[in-house]
Each structure stands twice: as C-alpha cells, then as structure tokens.
N, CA, C and O atoms as a CHARMM CRD file, in Angstrom:
* protein
*
  292
    1    1 MET  N      1.97600 -10.48700   5.11100 PROA 1      0.00000
    2    1 MET  CA     1.01700  -9.87900   5.70500 PROA 1      0.00000
    3    1 MET  C      1.39000  -9.12800   6.85900 PROA 1      0.00000
    4    1 MET  O      1.51100  -9.79200   7.88800 PROA 1      0.00000
    5    2 LYS  N      1.61900  -7.79300   6.94000 PROA 2      0.00000
    6    2 LYS  CA     2.00100  -7.11800   8.19700 PROA 2      0.00000
    7    2 LYS  C      0.50200  -6.55200   8.83200 PROA 2      0.00000
    8    2 LYS  O     -0.35100  -5.98900   8.14700 PROA 2      0.00000
    9    3 LEU  N      0.40100  -6.80400  10.13400 PROA 3      0.00000
   10    3 LEU  CA    -0.83700  -6.20300  10.89200 PROA 3      0.00000
   11    3 LEU  C     -0.39800  -4.94900  11.50000 PROA 3      0.00000
   12    3 LEU  O      0.73600  -4.82800  11.96300 PROA 3      0.00000
   13    4 VAL  N     -1.41800  -3.85000  11.51100 PROA 4      0.00000
   14    4 VAL  CA    -1.20000  -2.68200  12.04100 PROA 4      0.00000
   15    4 VAL  C     -2.27700  -2.67800  13.32800 PROA 4      0.00000
   16    4 VAL  O     -3.43100  -3.10600  13.32800 PROA 4      0.00000
   17    5 ASP  N     -1.52300  -2.05100  14.43200 PROA 5      0.00000
   18    5 ASP  CA    -2.31400  -1.99300  15.65300 PROA 5      0.00000
   19    5 ASP  C     -2.99800  -0.66000  15.47000 PROA 5      0.00000
   20    5 ASP  O     -2.38500   0.32600  15.06100 PROA 5      0.00000
   21    6 VAL  N     -4.44000  -0.64600  15.81800 PROA 6      0.00000
   22    6 VAL  CA    -5.31900   0.57300  15.41400 PROA 6      0.00000
   23    6 VAL  C     -5.87800   0.88800  16.81500 PROA 6      0.00000
   24    6 VAL  O     -6.72300   1.77300  16.95500 PROA 6      0.00000
   25    7 GLY  N     -5.49800   0.30100  17.66000 PROA 7      0.00000
   26    7 GLY  CA    -5.65300   0.43100  19.11100 PROA 7      0.00000
   27    7 GLY  C     -6.54200  -0.44100  19.74500 PROA 7      0.00000
   28    7 GLY  O     -7.28900  -1.06100  18.98800 PROA 7      0.00000
   29    8 TYR  N     -6.66900  -0.67900  21.15300 PROA 8      0.00000
   30    8 TYR  CA    -7.17400  -1.50600  21.92600 PROA 8      0.00000
   31    8 TYR  C     -7.37700  -2.99400  21.58500 PROA 8      0.00000
   32    8 TYR  O     -8.41100  -3.65100  21.70300 PROA 8      0.00000
   33    9 GLY  N     -6.19200  -3.37700  21.14600 PROA 9      0.00000
   34    9 GLY  CA    -6.07900  -4.76500  20.58200 PROA 9      0.00000
   35    9 GLY  C     -6.45100  -4.98600  19.11200 PROA 9      0.00000
   36    9 GLY  O     -6.24400  -6.07200  18.57000 PROA 9      0.00000
   37   10 ASN  N     -6.95600  -4.03100  18.52600 PROA 10     0.00000
   38   10 ASN  CA    -7.56600  -4.19400  17.03700 PROA 10     0.00000
   39   10 ASN  C     -6.37300  -3.95400  16.19600 PROA 10     0.00000
   40   10 ASN  O     -5.50100  -3.09900  16.34600 PROA 10     0.00000
   41   11 ARG  N     -6.49700  -4.90200  15.24600 PROA 11     0.00000
   42   11 ARG  CA    -5.21900  -4.93600  14.07800 PROA 11     0.00000
   43   11 ARG  C     -5.95600  -5.05900  12.75500 PROA 11     0.00000
   44   11 ARG  O     -6.87700  -5.83800  12.50800 PROA 11     0.00000
   45   12 ILE  N     -5.42600  -4.20300  11.97900 PROA 12     0.00000
   46   12 ILE  CA    -5.80900  -4.50100  10.27600 PROA 12     0.00000
   47   12 ILE  C     -4.65200  -4.79700   9.50200 PROA 12     0.00000
   48   12 ILE  O     -3.50500  -4.55500   9.87700 PROA 12     0.00000
   49   13 ASN  N     -4.94500  -5.29500   8.48100 PROA 13     0.00000
   50   13 ASN  CA    -3.90200  -5.66200   7.36600 PROA 13     0.00000
   51   13 ASN  C     -3.20200  -4.61100   6.74000 PROA 13     0.00000
   52   13 ASN  O     -3.92500  -4.00600   5.94900 PROA 13     0.00000
   53   14 SER  N     -2.06400  -4.18300   6.81300 PROA 14     0.00000
   54   14 SER  CA    -1.35200  -2.88500   6.31200 PROA 14     0.00000
   55   14 SER  C     -1.41800  -3.11800   4.74100 PROA 14     0.00000
   56   14 SER  O     -1.41400  -2.07900   4.08100 PROA 14     0.00000
   57   15 ASP  N     -1.47200  -4.23200   4.08400 PROA 15     0.00000
   58   15 ASP  CA    -1.50400  -4.37600   2.56600 PROA 15     0.00000
   59   15 ASP  C     -2.77900  -3.79300   1.92700 PROA 15     0.00000
   60   15 ASP  O     -2.76800  -3.45000   0.74400 PROA 15     0.00000
   61   16 ARG  N     -3.96800  -3.66800   2.75900 PROA 16     0.00000
   62   16 ARG  CA    -5.08400  -3.20800   2.35800 PROA 16     0.00000
   63   16 ARG  C     -5.48500  -1.71000   2.52100 PROA 16     0.00000
   64   16 ARG  O     -6.44000  -1.16900   1.96400 PROA 16     0.00000
   65   17 ILE  N     -4.51100  -1.07400   3.46000 PROA 17     0.00000
   66   17 ILE  CA    -4.85300   0.44000   3.65200 PROA 17     0.00000
   67   17 ILE  C     -4.68600   1.10600   2.43700 PROA 17     0.00000
   68   17 ILE  O     -3.75200   0.79300   1.70000 PROA 17     0.00000
   69   18 VAL  N     -5.56600   2.08800   2.10400 PROA 18     0.00000
   70   18 VAL  CA    -5.44100   3.06500   1.06400 PROA 18     0.00000
   71   18 VAL  C     -5.04500   4.48800   1.55500 PROA 18     0.00000
   72   18 VAL  O     -4.09600   5.12400   1.09700 PROA 18     0.00000
   73   19 ALA  N     -5.94100   4.94400   2.60900 PROA 19     0.00000
   74   19 ALA  CA    -5.36900   6.09400   3.11900 PROA 19     0.00000
   75   19 ALA  C     -5.97800   6.09500   4.58700 PROA 19     0.00000
   76   19 ALA  O     -6.99100   5.52900   4.99700 PROA 19     0.00000
   77   20 VAL  N     -4.92700   7.01700   5.35700 PROA 20     0.00000
   78   20 VAL  CA    -5.03100   7.23800   6.83800 PROA 20     0.00000
   79   20 VAL  C     -5.31100   8.83600   6.89500 PROA 20     0.00000
   80   20 VAL  O     -4.39500   9.60500   6.60300 PROA 20     0.00000
   81   21 ILE  N     -6.42200   9.26300   7.22600 PROA 21     0.00000
   82   21 ILE  CA    -6.92400  10.79100   7.39000 PROA 21     0.00000
   83   21 ILE  C     -7.19000  11.15000   8.75000 PROA 21     0.00000
   84   21 ILE  O     -7.51900  10.23900   9.51000 PROA 21     0.00000
   85   22 GLY  N     -7.11600  12.17200   9.13500 PROA 22     0.00000
   86   22 GLY  CA    -7.77400  12.87800  10.36300 PROA 22     0.00000
   87   22 GLY  C     -9.11600  12.91100  10.38300 PROA 22     0.00000
   88   22 GLY  O     -9.57100  13.34400   9.32500 PROA 22     0.00000
   89   23 ALA  N    -10.11200  12.55200  11.37100 PROA 23     0.00000
   90   23 ALA  CA   -11.41400  12.52900  11.42800 PROA 23     0.00000
   91   23 ALA  C    -12.06400  13.82100  11.70500 PROA 23     0.00000
   92   23 ALA  O    -13.29200  13.89000  11.75000 PROA 23     0.00000
   93   24 ASP  N    -11.20900  14.98800  11.91800 PROA 24     0.00000
   94   24 ASP  CA   -11.77200  16.21500  12.05800 PROA 24     0.00000
   95   24 ASP  C    -12.35200  16.95700  10.92900 PROA 24     0.00000
   96   24 ASP  O    -13.24100  17.79100  11.10300 PROA 24     0.00000
   97   25 SER  N    -11.80200  16.63100   9.62100 PROA 25     0.00000
   98   25 SER  CA   -12.45800  17.38500   8.57500 PROA 25     0.00000
   99   25 SER  C    -13.64000  17.05100   8.17000 PROA 25     0.00000
  100   25 SER  O    -14.09200  15.93100   8.41000 PROA 25     0.00000
  101   26 ALA  N    -14.28400  17.93100   7.52700 PROA 26     0.00000
  102   26 ALA  CA   -15.45500  17.64000   6.85400 PROA 26     0.00000
  103   26 ALA  C    -15.68500  16.69100   5.96500 PROA 26     0.00000
  104   26 ALA  O    -16.77300  16.11700   5.97900 PROA 26     0.00000
  105   27 PRO  N    -14.68900  16.35400   5.02300 PROA 27     0.00000
  106   27 PRO  CA   -14.72800  15.25400   4.11700 PROA 27     0.00000
  107   27 PRO  C    -14.54700  13.92300   4.78000 PROA 27     0.00000
  108   27 PRO  O    -14.91700  12.88500   4.23200 PROA 27     0.00000
  109   28 ALA  N    -13.98500  13.95200   5.94800 PROA 28     0.00000
  110   28 ALA  CA   -13.56000  12.61200   6.57100 PROA 28     0.00000
  111   28 ALA  C    -14.87500  12.23500   7.25400 PROA 28     0.00000
  112   28 ALA  O    -15.08300  11.03700   7.44900 PROA 28     0.00000
  113   29 LYS  N    -15.94100  13.29400   7.70300 PROA 29     0.00000
  114   29 LYS  CA   -16.95400  13.02300   8.44100 PROA 29     0.00000
  115   29 LYS  C    -18.13900  12.41500   7.25700 PROA 29     0.00000
  116   29 LYS  O    -19.00500  11.57300   7.49600 PROA 29     0.00000
  117   30 ARG  N    -17.93200  12.98400   6.17300 PROA 30     0.00000
  118   30 ARG  CA   -18.77600  12.63700   4.97000 PROA 30     0.00000
  119   30 ARG  C    -18.54300  11.10400   4.60000 PROA 30     0.00000
  120   30 ARG  O    -19.43800  10.28800   4.37700 PROA 30     0.00000
  121   31 VAL  N    -17.40400  10.90900   4.57900 PROA 31     0.00000
  122   31 VAL  CA   -16.83900   9.63300   4.25700 PROA 31     0.00000
  123   31 VAL  C    -17.42300   8.50700   5.26100 PROA 31     0.00000
  124   31 VAL  O    -17.86200   7.42200   4.88000 PROA 31     0.00000
  125   32 VAL  N    -17.35700   8.92800   6.57300 PROA 32     0.00000
  126   32 VAL  CA   -17.56500   8.09800   7.69000 PROA 32     0.00000
  127   32 VAL  C    -19.34400   7.77700   7.70700 PROA 32     0.00000
  128   32 VAL  O    -19.77300   6.63300   7.86200 PROA 32     0.00000
  129   33 SER  N    -20.12100   8.80900   7.54900 PROA 33     0.00000
  130   33 SER  CA   -21.44200   8.78400   7.50900 PROA 33     0.00000
  131   33 SER  C    -21.65500   8.12200   6.31900 PROA 33     0.00000
  132   33 SER  O    -22.52600   7.27000   6.49600 PROA 33     0.00000
  133   34 ALA  N    -21.25200   8.13500   5.19800 PROA 34     0.00000
  134   34 ALA  CA   -21.68100   7.26500   3.86100 PROA 34     0.00000
  135   34 ALA  C    -21.23200   5.76600   4.30300 PROA 34     0.00000
  136   34 ALA  O    -22.00200   4.84300   4.03700 PROA 34     0.00000
  137   35 ALA  N    -20.30000   5.56400   4.81100 PROA 35     0.00000
  138   35 ALA  CA   -19.86600   4.14100   5.33600 PROA 35     0.00000
  139   35 ALA  C    -20.83500   3.55000   6.22600 PROA 35     0.00000
  140   35 ALA  O    -21.18300   2.37400   6.12100 PROA 35     0.00000
  141   36 LYS  N    -21.27100   4.32800   7.08500 PROA 36     0.00000
  142   36 LYS  CA   -22.15400   3.85000   8.23300 PROA 36     0.00000
  143   36 LYS  C    -23.61800   3.51900   7.40200 PROA 36     0.00000
  144   36 LYS  O    -24.17000   2.46600   7.72000 PROA 36     0.00000
  145   37 ASP  N    -24.17200   4.23300   6.51600 PROA 37     0.00000
  146   37 ASP  CA   -25.16100   4.25400   5.71700 PROA 37     0.00000
  147   37 ASP  C    -25.37400   2.74400   4.94700 PROA 37     0.00000
  148   37 ASP  O    -26.42000   2.13000   4.73800 PROA 37     0.00000
  149   38 LYS  N    -23.93900   2.38800   4.60300 PROA 38     0.00000
  150   38 LYS  CA   -23.82400   1.34300   3.62000 PROA 38     0.00000
  151   38 LYS  C    -23.52900   0.04200   4.53500 PROA 38     0.00000
  152   38 LYS  O    -23.58900  -1.06900   4.00800 PROA 38     0.00000
  153   39 ASN  N    -23.24400   0.16500   5.76000 PROA 39     0.00000
  154   39 ASN  CA   -22.82600  -0.77800   6.80000 PROA 39     0.00000
  155   39 ASN  C    -21.42700  -1.09600   6.45100 PROA 39     0.00000
  156   39 ASN  O    -21.07700  -2.25500   6.67800 PROA 39     0.00000
  157   40 MET  N    -20.61500  -0.33800   5.97400 PROA 40     0.00000
  158   40 MET  CA   -19.30500  -0.38600   5.83700 PROA 40     0.00000
  159   40 MET  C    -18.23400   0.19800   6.79400 PROA 40     0.00000
  160   40 MET  O    -17.05100   0.26200   6.46100 PROA 40     0.00000
  161   41 ALA  N    -18.66100   0.59200   7.90900 PROA 41     0.00000
  162   41 ALA  CA   -17.98800   1.20600   8.80100 PROA 41     0.00000
  163   41 ALA  C    -17.55000   0.25400  10.01900 PROA 41     0.00000
  164   41 ALA  O    -18.39600  -0.47300  10.53900 PROA 41     0.00000
  165   42 ILE  N    -16.20900   0.26600  10.47100 PROA 42     0.00000
  166   42 ILE  CA   -15.86800  -0.55900  11.42100 PROA 42     0.00000
  167   42 ILE  C    -15.34500   0.39600  12.36900 PROA 42     0.00000
  168   42 ILE  O    -14.41300   1.16500  12.13000 PROA 42     0.00000
  169   43 ASP  N    -16.14400   0.29600  13.72800 PROA 43     0.00000
  170   43 ASP  CA   -15.56200   1.07000  14.90300 PROA 43     0.00000
  171   43 ASP  C    -14.62300   0.35900  15.90500 PROA 43     0.00000
  172   43 ASP  O    -14.96900  -0.53500  16.67700 PROA 43     0.00000
  173   44 ALA  N    -13.52900   0.82500  15.79500 PROA 44     0.00000
  174   44 ALA  CA   -12.35500   0.13000  16.51200 PROA 44     0.00000
  175   44 ALA  C    -11.91500   1.19200  17.66100 PROA 44     0.00000
  176   44 ALA  O    -10.73600   1.23100  18.01200 PROA 44     0.00000
  177   45 THR  N    -12.87200   2.03900  18.23200 PROA 45     0.00000
  178   45 THR  CA   -12.73000   2.93600  19.12100 PROA 45     0.00000
  179   45 THR  C    -12.91000   2.74800  20.43100 PROA 45     0.00000
  180   45 THR  O    -12.41700   3.50500  21.26800 PROA 45     0.00000
  181   46 CYS  N    -13.72200   1.59600  20.76100 PROA 46     0.00000
  182   46 CYS  CA   -14.05400   1.06500  22.06200 PROA 46     0.00000
  183   46 CYS  C    -14.71900   2.14700  22.78300 PROA 46     0.00000
  184   46 CYS  O    -14.58300   2.20000  24.00600 PROA 46     0.00000
  185   47 GLY  N    -15.45400   3.05700  22.13800 PROA 47     0.00000
  186   47 GLY  CA   -16.33600   3.97600  22.78400 PROA 47     0.00000
  187   47 GLY  C    -15.60200   5.51300  23.08300 PROA 47     0.00000
  188   47 GLY  O    -16.24400   6.36400  23.69900 PROA 47     0.00000
  189   48 LYS  N    -14.31200   5.77300  22.63200 PROA 48     0.00000
  190   48 LYS  CA   -13.59700   6.70900  22.60500 PROA 48     0.00000
  191   48 LYS  C    -13.96000   7.66100  21.45300 PROA 48     0.00000
  192   48 LYS  O    -14.73700   7.32400  20.56000 PROA 48     0.00000
  193   49 LYS  N    -13.43200   8.72600  21.50500 PROA 49     0.00000
  194   49 LYS  CA   -13.45100   9.74500  20.38800 PROA 49     0.00000
  195   49 LYS  C    -12.71000   9.27000  19.25700 PROA 49     0.00000
  196   49 LYS  O    -11.61000   8.74000  19.41100 PROA 49     0.00000
  197   50 THR  N    -13.30100   9.44300  17.99300 PROA 50     0.00000
  198   50 THR  CA   -12.56600   9.00400  16.69900 PROA 50     0.00000
  199   50 THR  C    -11.40600  10.04400  16.51700 PROA 50     0.00000
  200   50 THR  O    -11.59700  11.25400  16.63300 PROA 50     0.00000
  201   51 LYS  N    -10.34500   9.55800  16.26200 PROA 51     0.00000
  202   51 LYS  CA    -9.28000  10.59900  15.86200 PROA 51     0.00000
  203   51 LYS  C     -8.64800  10.26000  14.53900 PROA 51     0.00000
  204   51 LYS  O     -8.06600  11.12700  13.88700 PROA 51     0.00000
  205   52 THR  N     -8.76500   8.87600  14.08700 PROA 52     0.00000
  206   52 THR  CA    -8.25400   8.77400  13.00100 PROA 52     0.00000
  207   52 THR  C     -9.24500   7.84600  11.94800 PROA 52     0.00000
  208   52 THR  O     -9.94300   6.94900  12.42200 PROA 52     0.00000
  209   53 VAL  N     -9.24400   8.08100  10.78200 PROA 53     0.00000
  210   53 VAL  CA   -10.14200   7.37300   9.63100 PROA 53     0.00000
  211   53 VAL  C     -9.19400   6.67700   8.72300 PROA 53     0.00000
  212   53 VAL  O     -8.33400   7.30400   8.10500 PROA 53     0.00000
  213   54 ILE  N     -9.35800   5.21200   8.62200 PROA 54     0.00000
  214   54 ILE  CA    -8.70400   4.47600   7.74300 PROA 54     0.00000
  215   54 ILE  C     -9.48800   4.12900   6.80400 PROA 54     0.00000
  216   54 ILE  O    -10.55800   3.63300   7.15600 PROA 54     0.00000
  217   55 VAL  N     -9.22200   4.27200   5.38900 PROA 55     0.00000
  218   55 VAL  CA    -9.83300   3.75700   4.21700 PROA 55     0.00000
  219   55 VAL  C     -9.13500   2.63800   3.80000 PROA 55     0.00000
  220   55 VAL  O     -7.90400   2.64300   3.76100 PROA 55     0.00000
  221   56 MET  N     -9.92200   1.50800   3.42800 PROA 56     0.00000
  222   56 MET  CA    -9.57900   0.21200   3.17000 PROA 56     0.00000
  223   56 MET  C     -9.76800   0.08600   1.59500 PROA 56     0.00000
  224   56 MET  O    -10.58500   0.81400   1.03100 PROA 56     0.00000
  225   57 ASP  N     -8.93400  -0.93400   0.81700 PROA 57     0.00000
  226   57 ASP  CA    -9.27900  -1.09900  -0.35600 PROA 57     0.00000
  227   57 ASP  C    -10.58100  -1.79600  -0.79400 PROA 57     0.00000
  228   57 ASP  O    -11.04900  -1.79000  -1.93200 PROA 57     0.00000
  229   58 SER  N    -11.08800  -2.40100   0.30200 PROA 58     0.00000
  230   58 SER  CA   -12.46200  -3.05900  -0.01100 PROA 58     0.00000
  231   58 SER  C    -13.57800  -2.18500   0.16800 PROA 58     0.00000
  232   58 SER  O    -14.70800  -2.60500  -0.08000 PROA 58     0.00000
  233   59 GLY  N    -13.35700  -0.79700   0.64500 PROA 59     0.00000
  234   59 GLY  CA   -14.46800   0.06800   0.76100 PROA 59     0.00000
  235   59 GLY  C    -14.77800   0.22300   2.22300 PROA 59     0.00000
  236   59 GLY  O    -15.55700   1.09700   2.60300 PROA 59     0.00000
  237   60 HSD  N    -14.26900  -0.49000   2.93400 PROA 60     0.00000
  238   60 HSD  CA   -14.53600  -0.42000   4.28100 PROA 60     0.00000
  239   60 HSD  C    -13.73100   0.98600   5.01000 PROA 60     0.00000
  240   60 HSD  O    -12.71300   1.52000   4.57100 PROA 60     0.00000
  241   61 ILE  N    -14.45200   1.36100   6.14500 PROA 61     0.00000
  242   61 ILE  CA   -13.81000   2.45300   6.76400 PROA 61     0.00000
  243   61 ILE  C    -13.45200   2.04300   8.18000 PROA 61     0.00000
  244   61 ILE  O    -14.31800   1.41200   8.78600 PROA 61     0.00000
  245   62 VAL  N    -12.35100   2.29300   8.77700 PROA 62     0.00000
  246   62 VAL  CA   -11.94800   1.79300   9.99800 PROA 62     0.00000
  247   62 VAL  C    -11.70300   3.17500  10.83000 PROA 62     0.00000
  248   62 VAL  O    -10.83100   4.01000  10.58800 PROA 62     0.00000
  249   63 MET  N    -12.62600   3.21500  11.81300 PROA 63     0.00000
  250   63 MET  CA   -12.41300   4.38800  12.81300 PROA 63     0.00000
  251   63 MET  C    -11.55000   3.94400  13.92000 PROA 63     0.00000
  252   63 MET  O    -11.84600   2.91600  14.52900 PROA 63     0.00000
  253   64 SER  N    -10.42100   4.68700  14.25800 PROA 64     0.00000
  254   64 SER  CA    -9.55100   4.53300  15.44000 PROA 64     0.00000
  255   64 SER  C     -9.47100   5.67400  16.30800 PROA 64     0.00000
  256   64 SER  O     -9.56500   6.83900  15.92100 PROA 64     0.00000
  257   65 ALA  N     -9.28300   5.28000  17.56600 PROA 65     0.00000
  258   65 ALA  CA    -8.98200   6.27200  18.60000 PROA 65     0.00000
  259   65 ALA  C     -7.55100   6.77400  18.83100 PROA 65     0.00000
  260   65 ALA  O     -7.31300   7.63000  19.68400 PROA 65     0.00000
  261   66 LYS  N     -6.59800   6.22300  18.05200 PROA 66     0.00000
  262   66 LYS  CA    -5.29800   6.53400  17.94800 PROA 66     0.00000
  263   66 LYS  C     -5.00800   7.92300  17.10200 PROA 66     0.00000
  264   66 LYS  O     -5.83400   8.32100  16.28100 PROA 66     0.00000
  265   67 ASN  N     -3.93800   8.53800  17.32800 PROA 67     0.00000
  266   67 ASN  CA    -3.58000   9.79500  16.27700 PROA 67     0.00000
  267   67 ASN  C     -3.12300   8.89000  15.19000 PROA 67     0.00000
  268   67 ASN  O     -2.64200   7.75800  15.24200 PROA 67     0.00000
  269   68 SER  N     -3.42200   9.75300  14.09600 PROA 68     0.00000
  270   68 SER  CA    -2.61100   9.25800  12.80200 PROA 68     0.00000
  271   68 SER  C     -1.08800   9.20800  12.99400 PROA 68     0.00000
  272   68 SER  O     -0.47800   8.34200  12.36700 PROA 68     0.00000
  273   69 ASP  N     -0.41600  10.04000  13.78900 PROA 69     0.00000
  274   69 ASP  CA     1.15800   9.80600  13.70700 PROA 69     0.00000
  275   69 ASP  C      1.44700   8.54500  14.52700 PROA 69     0.00000
  276   69 ASP  O      2.53800   7.99700  14.37400 PROA 69     0.00000
  277   70 SER  N      0.65000   8.10100  15.29000 PROA 70     0.00000
  278   70 SER  CA     0.94000   6.87200  16.04500 PROA 70     0.00000
  279   70 SER  C      0.69200   5.63200  15.40700 PROA 70     0.00000
  280   70 SER  O      1.10800   4.54700  15.81300 PROA 70     0.00000
  281   71 ILE  N     -0.05300   5.83800  14.32000 PROA 71     0.00000
  282   71 ILE  CA    -0.44200   4.52700  13.53200 PROA 71     0.00000
  283   71 ILE  C      1.06900   4.01800  12.66700 PROA 71     0.00000
  284   71 ILE  O      1.42500   4.73400  11.73100 PROA 71     0.00000
  285   72 GLU  N      1.65900   3.15600  12.91200 PROA 72     0.00000
  286   72 GLU  CA     2.75200   2.82000  12.21100 PROA 72     0.00000
  287   72 GLU  C      2.47900   1.84600  11.01200 PROA 72     0.00000
  288   72 GLU  O      2.27600   0.65700  11.26000 PROA 72     0.00000
  289   73 ILE  N      2.46900   2.22200   9.95700 PROA 73     0.00000
  290   73 ILE  CA     2.41000   1.24100   8.73800 PROA 73     0.00000
  291   73 ILE  C      3.69100   0.86800   8.17200 PROA 73     0.00000
  292   73 ILE  O      3.74200   0.10100   7.21100 PROA 73     0.00000
C-alpha cells in the first residue's frame, strides 16, 4: 500500500484512486456537488481553494488544494 500526499498532512491510498482531475471544469463541479449531497465528499483543503478532485473506487471524492501535477501517484 502506497500513500499519496494530498496536502496538509493528509494521505490517501494510491491503489484506490480511479481518477485525478482539475476542479475548474463543470463536470468536476457536478461530481463534487453530487458527492456532497450523498455525504461522500472528503475535504482535504484545510479551507483553501480546491484545485484537484480525486475520484476513489469506493465512490468517495477527495478535494485537494494541491495542483494535480504535484500529486505523485
């Protein structure tokens, strides 16, 4: 199991990542909104602007303040 740093000391299991997408697109915003409605959203931004949305195989959505380029899988 390899843990990936998503910012501010938060880490997720890289084996469970399905997609890493930018948060500025309309589809990403819809995915985040739907996940919040289902209580499946995990906010790892510590109050900062969301730059990256990470989709997990469990259906959870992880929001990160790190750029998608700086997340090393």
